[in-house]
C-alpha positions in Angstrom: 0.0 0.2 0.0 1.4 3.5 -0.9 1.8 6.1 1.5 -1.3 8.3 0.3 -3.7 5.5 0.3 -2.4 4.6 4.0 -3.0 8.4 4.7 -6.5 8.6 3.3 -7.6 5.4 5.2 -6.1 6.8 8.1 -8.0 10.0 7.7 -11.4 8.1 7.2 -10.7 6.0 10.4 -10.1 9.1 12.4 -12.7 11.5 11.0 -15.6 9.5 9.7 -17.5 9.1 13.1 -17.4 12.8 13.8 -18.4 13.6 10.2 -21.2 11.3 10.4 -22.4 12.5 13.8 -22.2 16.1 12.6 -24.4 15.3 9.4 -26.9 13.5 11.6 -27.2 16.6 13.6 -27.7 18.9 10.7 -30.1 16.3 8.9 -32.3 15.8 11.9 -31.0 12.3 12.8 -31.6 11.0 8.9 -29.3 8.4 9.2 -29.2 7.0 5.6 -28.8 10.5 4.1 -26.1 11.4 6.4 -24.2 7.9 5.7 -24.8 8.6 2.0 -23.4 12.1 2.1 -20.5 11.1 4.3 -19.7 8.1 1.7 -19.8 10.7 -1.2 -17.8 13.3 0.5 -14.8 10.5 1.0 -15.4 9.3 -2.9 -14.8 13.0 -3.8 -11.8 13.3 -1.4 -10.0 10.2 -2.9 -10.4 11.8 -6.2 -8.2 15.1 -5.2 -6.2 14.0 -2.0 -3.5 11.6 -4.0 -2.8 14.8 -6.1 -3.0 17.8 -3.4 -2.2 15.3 -0.2 -4.7 14.9 2.6 -5.4 18.2 4.5 -4.3 18.8 7.8 -7.8 18.9 8.9 -10.1 17.1 6.6 -13.3 18.0 7.9 -13.0 21.5 7.1 
């Protein structure tokens, strides 16, 4: 596994629960929509982070 893939996986493990919790609050507890939004956000991140690097604070 290359370094950027390891960094992306680590960011997902580290941040996904917090992001999901925030989305749940913003979406009035709609788990399905929150989970879908989380997954879509990380799909987009995986497109850009290999070129730009994982940001210092991926939640922002």
